[in-house]
C-alpha positions as CSV (number, residue, x, y, z in Angstrom):
1,M,72.2,-42.5,-3.1
2,V,70.0,-40.1,-5.0
3,L,72.1,-37.8,-7.2
4,E,71.3,-34.3,-8.3
5,I,71.3,-34.4,-12.1
6,F,72.0,-31.3,-14.3
7,S,71.8,-31.7,-18.1
8,G,72.1,-35.5,-17.7
9,V,75.3,-35.2,-15.7
10,A,75.8,-35.5,-12.0
11,K,76.2,-31.9,-10.8
12,P,79.6,-31.3,-9.1
13,G,79.2,-31.3,-5.3
14,S,75.8,-33.0,-5.4
15,H,77.5,-35.9,-3.6
16,V,80.9,-36.2,-2.2
17,L,82.2,-39.8,-1.7
18,P,83.9,-40.9,1.5
19,G,87.5,-39.7,1.6
20,E,86.9,-37.1,-1.1
21,N,86.7,-33.3,-0.7
22,F,84.9,-30.6,-2.6
23,T,85.1,-26.8,-2.4
24,Y,81.7,-25.1,-2.6
25,I,81.5,-21.4,-3.6
26,W,78.2,-19.7,-2.5
27,Q,77.6,-16.3,-4.0
28,V,75.6,-14.0,-1.7
29,Q,73.8,-11.9,-4.2
30,E,70.8,-10.7,-2.1
31,G,70.9,-9.8,1.5
32,P,68.3,-8.7,4.1
33,S,65.6,-6.3,2.8
34,S,65.1,-2.8,4.2
35,S,62.6,-4.2,6.8
36,D,64.7,-7.2,7.8
37,S,67.1,-7.4,10.7
38,P,70.7,-6.6,9.8
39,C,71.4,-10.3,9.6
40,I,69.0,-13.0,8.5
41,P,69.4,-16.8,9.1
42,Y,69.3,-19.7,6.7
43,L,70.1,-23.4,7.0
44,Y,72.8,-25.3,5.2
45,Y,72.6,-29.1,5.0
46,S,73.5,-32.2,3.0
47,A,71.1,-32.9,0.2
48,T,72.3,-36.2,-1.2
49,D,69.1,-37.5,0.5
50,P,67.8,-34.5,2.5
51,A,65.7,-36.5,4.9
52,L,68.2,-39.2,5.7
53,D,71.2,-36.7,5.7
54,T,69.6,-34.2,8.1
55,N,68.2,-36.9,10.5
56,S,71.8,-38.3,10.5
57,G,72.9,-34.9,11.8
58,L,74.2,-32.8,8.8
59,V,72.6,-29.4,9.3
60,G,73.9,-26.0,10.3
61,P,73.1,-22.2,10.4
62,L,74.1,-19.7,7.7
63,L,73.9,-16.0,8.5
64,V,73.6,-13.4,5.8
65,C,74.1,-9.8,6.8
66,K,73.8,-6.3,5.3
67,K,77.0,-4.6,4.2
68,G,78.7,-3.1,7.1
69,A,76.7,-5.0,9.7
70,L,79.7,-7.1,10.8
71,G,82.6,-5.9,12.8
72,E,86.3,-6.7,12.2
73,N,86.0,-9.8,14.4
74,G,83.1,-11.1,12.2
75,T,80.4,-10.6,14.8
76,Q,77.4,-8.4,14.4
77,K,77.8,-4.8,15.4
78,G,75.7,-3.6,18.3
79,V,75.0,-7.2,19.5
80,D,76.6,-8.7,22.6
81,R,75.4,-12.3,22.2
82,E,74.1,-14.4,19.3
83,F,72.4,-17.8,19.8
84,F,71.3,-20.3,17.2
85,L,68.5,-22.7,18.1
86,L,67.2,-25.6,15.9
87,F,63.9,-27.0,17.0
88,S,63.4,-30.4,15.4
89,V,62.1,-33.9,16.1
90,M,65.2,-35.8,15.0
91,D,63.9,-39.1,13.6
92,E,66.6,-41.7,14.2
93,N,64.5,-44.2,12.2
94,M,65.4,-42.1,9.2
95,S,69.1,-42.0,9.9
96,W,71.8,-43.7,7.7
97,Y,73.1,-45.1,11.0
98,L,70.0,-46.9,12.3
99,D,71.4,-50.4,11.8
100,E,74.7,-49.4,13.3
101,N,73.0,-47.8,16.3
102,I,70.9,-51.0,16.8
103,R,74.1,-53.0,16.7
104,L,76.0,-50.7,19.1
105,F,73.2,-49.8,21.6
106,G,70.3,-52.2,21.0
107,S,70.2,-56.0,21.1
108,S,69.7,-59.0,18.9
109,D,66.0,-58.9,19.8
110,T,65.5,-55.3,18.5
111,D,62.7,-55.1,16.0
112,H,63.2,-51.9,14.0
113,L,59.5,-52.1,12.8
114,D,58.1,-52.2,16.3
115,E,55.9,-49.1,16.9
116,N,57.3,-48.5,20.4
117,F,60.9,-48.8,19.2
118,M,60.2,-46.4,16.3
119,E,58.6,-43.9,18.7
120,S,61.6,-44.1,21.1
121,N,63.8,-43.0,18.2
122,K,62.1,-39.7,17.7
123,M,64.2,-37.2,19.6
124,H,62.4,-33.9,20.5
125,A,65.5,-31.8,20.6
126,V,66.9,-28.2,20.6
127,N,70.2,-28.3,18.8
128,G,70.2,-32.1,19.2
129,L,69.8,-32.1,23.0
130,M,66.9,-32.6,25.3
131,Y,65.7,-31.9,28.8
132,G,68.0,-29.0,29.7
133,N,71.2,-30.6,28.4
134,L,72.2,-27.8,26.0
135,P,75.1,-25.7,27.5
136,G,76.2,-22.2,26.8
137,L,73.0,-20.2,26.8
138,E,74.4,-17.6,29.1
139,M,74.3,-13.8,28.9
140,C,74.4,-10.7,31.1
141,A,71.5,-8.6,32.2
142,G,71.4,-5.7,29.8
143,D,73.1,-7.6,27.0
144,K,71.7,-7.0,23.5
145,V,70.9,-10.6,22.4
146,Q,69.9,-11.9,19.0
147,W,68.2,-15.3,18.9
148,Y,68.2,-17.1,15.5
149,T,65.6,-19.9,15.5
150,F,65.1,-22.6,13.0
151,G,62.5,-25.4,12.3
152,L,63.3,-28.6,10.5
153,G,61.5,-32.0,10.1
154,T,58.1,-33.3,9.1
155,E,54.4,-32.3,9.6
156,V,54.7,-32.8,13.4
157,D,57.4,-30.1,13.5
158,I,55.1,-27.2,14.3
159,H,56.7,-25.3,17.2
160,G,55.5,-22.6,19.5
161,V,58.8,-21.4,21.0
162,Y,58.4,-19.7,24.4
163,F,61.1,-17.6,26.2
164,E,60.3,-17.6,29.9
165,G,61.0,-14.5,31.9
166,N,61.8,-12.1,29.1
167,T,60.0,-10.6,26.1
168,F,61.6,-9.9,22.7
169,K,61.1,-7.6,19.8
170,K,60.1,-9.1,16.4
171,Q,59.2,-6.8,13.5
172,S,58.6,-3.9,15.9
173,T,56.2,-6.0,18.0
174,T,56.6,-7.3,21.6
175,R,56.2,-11.1,22.2
176,D,57.5,-13.9,24.3
177,T,56.5,-16.7,21.9
178,L,57.1,-17.3,18.2
179,S,56.0,-19.9,15.7
180,L,58.2,-22.2,13.5
181,F,57.4,-24.6,10.7
182,P,59.8,-27.0,9.0
183,H,62.6,-25.2,7.3
184,T,61.4,-21.7,8.4
185,T,63.4,-19.3,10.5
186,A,62.7,-16.4,12.8
187,T,65.0,-13.7,14.3
188,V,64.2,-11.9,17.5
189,A,66.0,-9.3,19.6
190,M,66.0,-9.5,23.4
191,Q,67.5,-7.4,26.1
192,P,67.1,-9.3,29.3
193,D,67.0,-7.2,32.5
194,T,66.4,-9.6,35.3
195,P,69.1,-12.1,36.4
196,G,67.8,-15.7,36.7
197,L,67.5,-19.1,35.2
198,Y,64.8,-19.4,32.6
199,E,63.3,-22.0,30.3
200,V,63.2,-21.8,26.5
201,S,60.9,-24.5,25.2
202,C,58.4,-25.6,22.6
203,R,54.9,-25.2,24.1
204,V,53.5,-28.0,21.8
205,T,52.5,-30.4,24.6
206,D,54.0,-33.6,23.1
207,H,57.2,-31.8,22.3
208,Y,57.5,-30.3,25.7
209,S,56.9,-33.6,27.5
210,A,59.3,-35.3,25.2
211,G,62.2,-33.0,26.1
212,M,62.1,-30.0,23.7
213,R,63.1,-27.6,26.5
214,Q,66.4,-26.0,27.5
215,R,67.5,-23.3,30.0
216,Y,69.2,-20.0,29.5
217,R,70.8,-18.0,32.2
218,V,70.9,-14.2,32.8
219,D,73.8,-13.1,35.0
220,P,74.1,-9.8,36.8
221,C,77.4,-9.1,35.1
222,T,79.1,-8.6,31.8
223,R,80.4,-11.5,29.8
224,H,83.9,-10.8,31.3
225,G,82.7,-11.1,34.9
226,E,82.9,-7.4,35.6
227,K,80.3,-5.1,37.0
228,N,77.4,-4.7,34.6
229,T,78.2,-1.6,32.6
230,H,74.8,-1.7,30.7
231,N,72.9,-0.7,33.9
232,H,69.8,-2.4,32.5
233,Q,69.2,-4.7,35.4
234,H,65.5,-4.8,36.3
235,K,64.9,-2.7,39.4
236,H,61.8,-2.6,41.5
237,T,60.1,0.8,40.9
238,Q,57.0,2.2,42.5
239,P,54.1,1.1,40.3
240,T,51.8,3.7,38.8
241,K,48.8,1.7,40.0
242,I,48.1,-1.6,41.9
243,V,45.4,-3.7,40.4
244,Q,44.0,-6.4,42.7
245,Y,42.4,-9.6,41.5
246,F,40.9,-12.4,43.6
247,I,41.1,-15.7,41.6
248,S,40.4,-19.2,42.6
249,A,40.9,-22.6,41.0
250,E,37.8,-24.7,41.5
251,E,36.3,-27.9,40.2
252,I,33.1,-27.9,38.1
253,E,31.1,-30.0,35.7
254,W,31.7,-28.7,32.2
255,D,29.5,-29.4,29.2
256,Y,31.3,-28.9,25.9
257,S,28.1,-29.1,23.9
258,P,24.9,-28.8,25.9
259,E,22.8,-28.2,22.7
260,R,23.1,-30.2,19.5
261,D,20.4,-28.5,17.3
262,W,23.0,-26.2,15.7
263,E,25.3,-29.2,15.0
264,M,22.5,-31.2,13.3
265,E,21.3,-28.2,11.2
266,N,24.7,-26.9,10.1
267,H,26.0,-30.3,9.1
268,H,22.6,-31.5,7.7
269,T,22.6,-34.7,9.6
270,T,21.2,-36.7,12.5
271,S,22.8,-37.4,15.8
272,E,23.7,-40.9,14.7
273,D,25.4,-39.8,11.5
274,S,26.9,-36.5,12.7
275,P,30.7,-36.2,12.7
276,G,30.2,-34.9,16.3
277,N,28.7,-38.3,17.4
278,I,32.1,-39.6,18.4
279,F,32.8,-36.6,20.6
280,V,29.5,-35.5,22.3
281,E,27.2,-38.5,22.1
282,K,27.3,-40.5,25.4
283,G,27.7,-44.3,24.9
284,P,28.9,-47.5,26.6
285,N,32.5,-46.5,25.7
286,K,32.1,-42.7,25.4
287,I,31.9,-40.2,28.1
288,G,29.9,-37.7,26.1
289,S,30.0,-33.9,26.4
290,R,30.1,-33.5,30.2
291,Y,33.4,-33.7,32.1
292,K,34.7,-32.8,35.5
293,K,37.1,-29.8,35.0
294,V,39.0,-27.2,37.0
295,V,38.7,-23.5,36.1
296,Y,39.9,-20.1,37.2
297,R,37.1,-17.9,38.5
298,E,37.1,-14.4,40.0
299,Y,35.8,-13.3,43.4
300,T,34.9,-10.0,44.9
301,D,37.3,-10.0,47.8
302,E,39.8,-12.1,49.8
303,S,37.0,-14.0,51.6
304,F,36.3,-15.9,48.4
305,K,32.6,-16.1,49.4
306,V,31.0,-14.2,46.5
307,Q,32.0,-15.1,43.0
308,K,31.8,-12.2,40.5
309,K,29.0,-12.7,38.1
310,R,30.1,-12.5,34.5
311,Q,28.5,-9.7,32.6
312,F,27.0,-10.1,29.1
313,D,30.3,-9.1,27.4
314,Q,32.1,-11.7,29.4
315,Q,29.8,-14.7,28.7
316,H,31.9,-15.6,25.7
317,L,34.9,-16.5,27.9
318,G,33.5,-19.9,28.5
319,I,35.9,-22.2,30.3
320,M,38.6,-19.6,30.5
321,G,39.3,-17.5,33.6
322,P,38.7,-13.7,33.7
323,I,40.6,-11.4,31.4
324,I,43.3,-9.9,33.6
325,K,44.2,-6.4,32.4
326,A,46.9,-3.9,33.3
327,E,48.8,-1.0,31.7
328,V,52.6,-0.6,31.4
329,G,54.0,0.6,34.7
330,E,51.3,-1.0,36.9
331,Q,51.5,-3.9,39.3
332,I,49.0,-6.8,39.3
333,V,48.4,-8.4,42.7
334,I,46.8,-11.8,42.5
335,T,45.3,-13.3,45.6
336,F,45.0,-16.9,44.6
337,K,43.0,-19.6,46.5
338,N,43.1,-23.2,45.5
339,K,39.5,-24.5,46.0
340,A,40.3,-27.7,44.0
341,S,41.4,-31.1,45.3
342,R,45.0,-31.1,44.1
343,P,47.9,-28.6,43.9
344,Y,47.7,-25.9,41.3
345,S,49.4,-22.5,40.6
346,I,48.8,-19.4,38.5
347,T,51.6,-18.0,36.3
348,A,51.7,-15.7,33.3
349,H,53.5,-15.0,30.1
350,G,55.0,-11.6,29.4
351,I,55.4,-10.0,32.8
352,K,57.8,-10.2,35.8
353,A,56.2,-12.5,38.3
354,S,56.9,-13.5,41.9
355,G,56.1,-17.0,43.0
356,A,55.4,-18.1,39.5
357,H,55.8,-21.8,39.9
358,I,54.8,-22.3,43.6
359,P,52.3,-25.1,43.9
360,V,49.4,-24.1,46.1
361,Q,47.9,-26.9,48.1
362,P,44.1,-27.4,48.3
363,G,42.5,-24.9,50.6
364,Y,45.5,-22.6,50.7
365,I,45.8,-19.0,49.6
366,I,48.9,-17.2,48.2
367,E,49.4,-13.6,47.1
368,L,51.5,-13.0,44.0
369,T,52.8,-9.8,42.4
370,W,53.1,-9.4,38.6
371,D,55.1,-6.3,37.6
372,V,54.4,-4.8,34.2
373,P,57.6,-3.1,33.0
374,Q,57.9,-1.3,29.6
375,S,59.3,-4.4,28.1
376,S,56.0,-6.2,28.7
377,G,54.0,-3.6,26.8
378,P,53.0,-3.2,23.2
379,G,55.8,-2.6,20.7
380,V,56.0,0.3,18.3
381,S,53.9,-1.5,15.7
382,D,51.5,-3.3,18.1
383,P,47.9,-2.4,18.8
384,N,47.3,-0.5,22.0
385,C,46.8,-3.8,23.9
386,I,48.5,-7.1,23.3
387,S,47.6,-10.5,24.7
388,Y,49.4,-13.1,26.7
389,A,48.2,-16.2,28.6
390,Y,48.2,-17.3,32.2
391,Y,47.8,-20.9,33.4
392,S,48.9,-23.4,36.1
393,S,52.5,-24.7,35.8
394,V,52.6,-27.4,38.5
395,N,52.3,-29.8,35.7
396,F,51.9,-27.6,32.6
397,I,50.3,-30.3,30.3
398,K,47.9,-32.0,32.7
399,D,46.9,-28.7,34.4
400,L,46.2,-27.2,30.9
401,Y,44.0,-30.1,29.8
402,S,42.2,-30.1,33.1
403,G,41.0,-26.6,32.3
404,L,43.2,-23.9,33.9
405,F,43.8,-21.2,31.3
406,G,43.1,-17.4,31.0
407,T,44.0,-14.3,29.0
408,L,46.3,-11.5,30.2
409,V,46.0,-8.2,28.4
410,I,48.8,-5.5,28.7
411,C,48.0,-2.0,27.3
412,R,49.8,1.2,26.7
413,R,49.4,3.8,29.4
414,G,46.2,5.7,29.3
415,T,44.3,3.0,27.5
416,L,42.2,1.7,30.3
417,Q,39.5,3.7,32.0
418,G,36.6,3.4,34.4
419,G,38.2,3.3,37.9
420,D,41.1,1.7,39.6
421,G,40.0,-1.9,39.8
422,P,39.9,-5.0,37.5
423,D,36.7,-3.9,35.8
424,R,38.4,-1.1,33.8
425,Q,37.5,-1.0,30.1
426,R,39.5,0.0,27.1
427,S,38.9,3.6,25.9
428,D,40.0,2.9,22.3
429,V,37.6,0.1,21.4
430,E,34.0,-0.7,22.0
431,K,34.3,-4.4,22.3
432,E,37.0,-7.0,23.1
433,F,36.8,-10.8,22.9
434,A,39.3,-13.5,23.8
435,L,39.2,-16.8,22.0
436,L,41.1,-19.9,22.8
437,F,41.4,-22.5,20.0
438,M,42.5,-25.8,21.4
439,V,41.8,-29.5,21.2
440,H,41.1,-30.3,24.9
441,D,42.7,-33.8,25.4
442,E,40.6,-35.2,28.2
443,N,42.9,-38.3,28.2
444,Q,45.6,-36.1,29.7
445,S,43.3,-34.5,32.4
446,W,43.9,-35.1,36.1
447,Y,40.2,-36.0,36.2
448,L,40.1,-38.8,33.6
449,D,39.5,-41.5,36.2
450,D,36.8,-39.4,37.9
451,N,35.1,-38.9,34.5
452,I,35.2,-42.6,33.7
453,G,33.7,-43.5,37.1
454,T,31.0,-40.7,37.0
455,Y,29.9,-40.8,33.4
456,L,30.6,-44.3,32.3
457,G,29.7,-45.8,35.7
458,V,32.6,-48.3,35.7
459,D,35.6,-48.8,37.9
460,P,38.5,-46.9,36.2
461,G,40.9,-49.6,37.5
462,N,39.1,-52.2,35.4
463,F,38.5,-50.0,32.4
464,T,40.5,-50.6,29.2
465,A,40.8,-47.5,27.0
466,D,40.8,-48.2,23.3
467,E,41.5,-45.9,20.3
468,E,37.8,-45.0,19.9
469,F,37.6,-44.0,23.6
470,E,40.7,-41.9,23.4
471,E,39.5,-40.2,20.2
472,S,36.1,-39.4,21.8
473,N,37.9,-37.4,24.5
474,M,39.5,-35.0,22.0
475,M,37.2,-32.0,22.4
476,H,37.8,-29.4,19.6
477,G,36.7,-26.3,21.3
478,I,36.6,-22.5,21.1
479,N,36.7,-21.4,24.8
480,G,35.7,-25.0,25.7
481,K,32.5,-25.0,23.6
482,L,31.7,-27.0,20.4
483,Y,29.2,-26.7,17.6
484,G,27.9,-23.2,18.1
485,N,27.5,-23.5,21.8
486,L,29.7,-20.5,22.5
487,H,27.5,-17.4,23.0
488,G,28.0,-13.7,23.7
489,L,30.0,-12.6,20.6
490,V,27.7,-9.7,19.9
491,M,28.5,-6.3,18.6
492,M,27.0,-3.3,16.8
493,R,27.7,-2.2,13.3
494,G,30.5,0.4,13.2
495,Q,32.0,-0.7,16.5
496,K,35.7,-1.2,16.8
497,V,36.4,-4.7,18.1
498,D,39.7,-6.2,19.2
499,W,40.0,-10.0,19.2
500,Y,42.6,-11.7,21.4
501,L,43.4,-15.0,19.6
502,L,45.1,-17.7,21.6
503,G,46.4,-21.0,20.5
504,M,47.5,-23.9,22.9
505,G,47.7,-27.6,22.7
506,N,49.5,-30.3,20.6
507,E,50.7,-31.0,17.1
508,V,47.1,-31.1,15.8
509,D,46.5,-27.6,17.1
510,M,47.5,-25.7,14.0
511,H,44.5,-23.5,13.6
512,T,43.3,-21.1,10.8
513,V,40.9,-18.8,12.5
514,H,38.3,-17.6,9.9
515,F,35.8,-14.8,10.3
516,H,33.0,-15.0,7.7
517,A,31.8,-11.7,6.1
518,E,34.4,-9.6,7.9
519,T,38.1,-8.8,7.6
520,F,40.5,-7.6,10.3
521,T,44.0,-6.1,10.5
522,Y,47.0,-7.4,12.3
523,K,50.3,-5.6,12.8
524,T,53.9,-6.5,12.4
525,D,56.2,-3.8,11.0
526,R,53.4,-3.1,8.6
527,V,49.6,-3.4,8.8
528,H,48.1,-6.4,7.1
529,R,44.5,-7.2,6.2
530,A,43.0,-10.7,6.2
531,D,40.0,-12.7,7.1
532,V,42.0,-15.8,8.3
533,F,44.8,-15.9,10.9
534,D,47.0,-18.9,11.6
535,L,47.6,-19.9,15.2
536,F,50.3,-22.2,16.4
537,P,50.2,-23.8,19.9
538,G,51.6,-21.4,22.5
539,T,51.2,-18.3,20.4
540,F,48.9,-15.3,20.8
541,Q,47.8,-12.4,18.6
542,T,45.6,-9.3,18.8
543,V,43.6,-8.6,15.6
544,E,41.5,-5.5,15.0
545,M,38.1,-5.3,13.3
546,V,35.5,-2.7,12.5
547,A,32.2,-4.5,12.5
548,G,30.6,-3.7,9.1
549,N,28.1,-6.3,8.0
550,P,24.9,-6.8,10.1
551,G,24.0,-10.5,10.5
552,T,25.0,-13.7,12.3
553,W,28.2,-15.0,10.8
554,L,30.3,-18.2,11.1
555,L,33.5,-18.1,13.1
556,H,35.6,-21.2,13.0
557,C,38.9,-23.0,12.5
558,H,39.2,-23.8,8.8
559,V,41.1,-27.0,9.3
560,T,38.6,-29.6,7.9
561,D,39.0,-32.1,10.7
562,H,38.5,-29.3,13.2
563,I,35.3,-28.1,11.5
564,H,33.8,-31.5,11.6
565,A,34.8,-32.0,15.2
566,G,33.0,-28.8,16.3
567,M,35.5,-26.0,16.4
568,E,33.0,-23.5,15.2
569,T,30.6,-20.9,16.5
570,T,28.9,-17.6,15.4
571,F,29.3,-13.9,16.0
572,T,26.5,-11.4,15.6
573,I,26.6,-7.8,14.3
574,N,23.5,-5.9,15.0
575,E,22.4,-2.8,13.0
576,K,23.1,0.4,14.8
577,S,19.9,2.6,15.1
578,S,21.1,6.2,14.9
579,D,17.7,7.7,15.7
580,V,17.5,5.7,19.0
581,F,20.8,7.2,20.1
582,T,19.7,10.7,19.0
583,S,16.6,10.6,21.1
584,A,18.6,9.3,24.0
585,A,20.9,12.2,23.9
586,G,18.2,14.7,24.9
587,G,16.2,12.6,27.3
588,T,16.1,12.7,31.1
589,E,18.1,10.3,33.3
590,G,15.1,8.2,33.9
591,S,14.2,7.9,30.2
592,L,17.8,7.1,29.4
593,K,17.8,4.2,31.8
594,T,14.5,3.0,30.4
595,L,15.9,3.3,26.9
596,L,19.1,1.4,27.8
597,L,17.0,-1.3,29.5
598,S,14.8,-1.6,26.4
599,M,17.9,-1.8,24.2
600,A,19.3,-4.6,26.4
601,L,16.1,-6.5,26.3
602,G,15.8,-6.1,22.5
603,L,19.4,-7.3,22.1
604,M,18.6,-10.4,24.2
605,A,15.5,-11.0,22.1
606,I,17.4,-10.8,18.9
607,T,20.1,-13.1,20.3
608,V,17.4,-15.7,21.2
609,I,15.9,-15.5,17.7
610,L,19.3,-15.9,16.1
611,E,20.0,-19.0,18.2
612,D,16.6,-20.5,17.5
613,R,16.5,-19.9,13.8
614,K,17.6,-22.7,11.6
615,L,20.6,-21.8,9.4
616,E,19.8,-22.9,5.8
617,A,22.2,-25.0,3.8
618,G,25.2,-23.1,2.6
619,W,24.3,-20.0,4.6
620,S,26.3,-18.6,7.5
621,C,24.2,-15.4,8.0
622,L,20.7,-14.7,9.2
623,Q,19.6,-11.8,7.1
624,P,18.5,-8.5,8.9
625,E,15.1,-8.5,7.1
626,E,14.4,-11.9,8.6
627,I,15.0,-10.5,12.1
628,S,12.6,-7.6,11.4
629,D,9.8,-10.1,10.4
630,Q,9.8,-11.8,13.8
């Protein structure tokens, strides 16, 4: 065993031999800060060999509280229930007891170096249990609940923890997901108001499929089985407004990278030598950039005959469905038609949904109601609007990788204006953009066989997928576009812009979203300024920007592999012409319309120029004077 050495002597307690005992004295000298929760969690564990010891099972929670935070019975004052959740891939290959487990539960033929055997020993667990086997996660509607969450493990242990059915407060913000990294912790406060059985899970796709999911139950009673004295049970109240959306799931051909000029110029290469060649170049064993997908699309009414045309400000949504918006107190009514060839659904984070997981068969229509209570809305420190996600949950992983995903935006009352329908705009910002950063794994799409047959021209039943083929199907996209093919991120200097950043996917989907030439603010219990924001799978964040530097700037994930694989695009800030707006203010209605049309045409022309110009080496901005020379 490795011993902890202090001044050349084994430090007492660094290892305790079998049959011996040792009394540890831990001095609590510093507690939670003024901005922390009353109690903050840590981990305790055996450190003779930290990796082997923890994978053998020796780990536990330690809670340090402010003075006076605990009652006489040792529990936190003002809290009805406390739960401790450890999210970790427990690697039994790294256990002291591997040989003993092989002897007890394996066979004489077991090869401990076999890849399949080693993979089978990686247990994607919550508190050491998988697939809903963790007991005791029970509470009453109205209970004040503290969840203490922990991460532990290796580089694969990035976790996007999702609490279905209820939101929580974290640093004065409202969320229903949180991120964990090995040996980090997070504390959240929840007051569930709707009885039911809900899932708490890691939304990293490999972790979810491998069992990192449990269930918690909210009962309509107190812990003692009496009538609920909290009186916080969610009751159906008359919504302040009903907002109607008509949304379909329909199959399309999607091109991740229709143009490759930007890729060649920005990476100073040819198509043969480009890092994108493996992903977007069609070949004998590579599908290329075009795939059959299924997407959410919006229609004008329940006949589903006329699809709503996306306006210029919506072009950036790419593969995603429409942005669904509502204010606190409203009700969203979704009329959903499945125009695809297999069952799908539509369910959302953050709200109270009816029929959330009902599979809708091809050709059928269902009407769903999504209530938006106060608990779904922005927290005290949040921006006026916060972002969630909606997607299909018939098979969460395969539906996601097949293309079904969209953004849900919930705002404070009085934020949306411009009518009663789904086309309302925010009154507090001039622009809003939603960006999904995800490696689209086409190997896990429902349509893989269709794509093999259509684009490779071979029988999927006789096709053998190798590692190169599987790698070529990993499309590193922003809204489903690679290498600068996402367009429409255009704004004017001085405009206030909100960006809804969304992360989904697998262990590789740890993204650092970087805006060149601009900074933004994001809010917790304080306001923070940055130009990079880190996104974990299954987490969402609204960041706020005031566009300040005219030009065309790079926007990308700063993870090196993701840059090379195409997770990059540009956004454009145009110079605001004050004299144009001054002349417009005194003009007639006809001249104003002409002026607005001219401005729109001018903006389109600038956009075309920006797309056609070659970005020189090391530059991420096309200078304004270059535009004026055209």
